[in-house]
C-alpha positions, 0 to 999 in steps of 0.5 A: 871406880864407878861414881857411887864408889867414888862419892864414898870417900866424900865426908860432905861438910858443913860447919858453917855458923850461920847454917839454917835448919832448911840449909841443914835440910837440903845439905841433908838431902844432897848426902844421901841423894850422892851416897856420901860416907859422912855428913860434917857436921857441928854436935848442935845438928847431930840430931837433925841430921842423924833424922833426916838420914835416916834409912841411908848408908851415910853416917853422921859425923861430929865436929870436938874442939872445933876448930880450935883444938884449945877444949880440956880433955874432959869437955871434949871427951864430953863433947864425944860422948854428948854428939855419939847419945844425939846420933852421931857416928864418927868423931873429928875432933882437934889436937890440943897444938899449945899443949903439943908445941910446949912438948907436953906428949903425955897431955896429948897422948891423954888426949887421944886416948880419951877421945878415941876410948869412948868412941871405941866404946860405943863402936864410932869411928875416931877422926884426929885431927893435926891442924897441920898448917900450923905445924912443923916436920918434927911436930908432924912426925911427932903427932904420927908417932902418937898415933901409931901408939894409940891406934885412931881409925883415922889421922886428918890434915885440917880443919878447912878452919886454918891458913891453909888447908891440905896439901900434897906433902902433908898427905904424904907424910901422914901416910909414911909415917901412921902403919898401915892400920891407921887411914888418912883423909884429906881435907881443907881446899878440896875443891875440884876433881884432879885433886880428889884423885890425886889424893885417892891415888896416893891411899887418902881414905877420906875426903873433907869438902863443901864441894863434893856435889860439884866433885862428883857430878865433875866424875859422872861428867868425865867418867860416866855413871 
């Protein structure tokens, strides 16, 4: 694997509330220079990032219902539609965990179907954020089962804003239970080369990280270009 191929695993992330326009310009310059898969941002800066990344292969992704997942289905649907209209190529949305924990699986499935449906209609990649740090083992399995029915492009471990991030145990559970056609994204706390390589070896297809530049530089130092 070359350094460029390695970089394509990363959704480079800038979700800080106090990020400035200068921060986004420097961030998008890094995304373009390294050739990351996606620039992961909140919905408001999507149009700016799309403009800054024009002519590159880097997608722009919007975080929807982020980070708590406590918006209504209609709000999340509109947020996804608006982000796509502004240029988003990918949508990462957070599941409503209150409804999941209440056992309202019809709501969880309708929500997932609504967001995935918008993405599918527009030819945009969909990712479902479980936020595993707040879930029981059975709740994780339940979300995997819903995902198998709805068929998003990815399921994702974490927002990076909860009490914990990606764990090897959660990644293995998701890989084992979402089926072969849904990919897994690990996010939250992935900050070093060894962890990233282990996740890729396990079968993870995307890694969300704020440390993407440092990790790719470590790869180059160890393995070359």
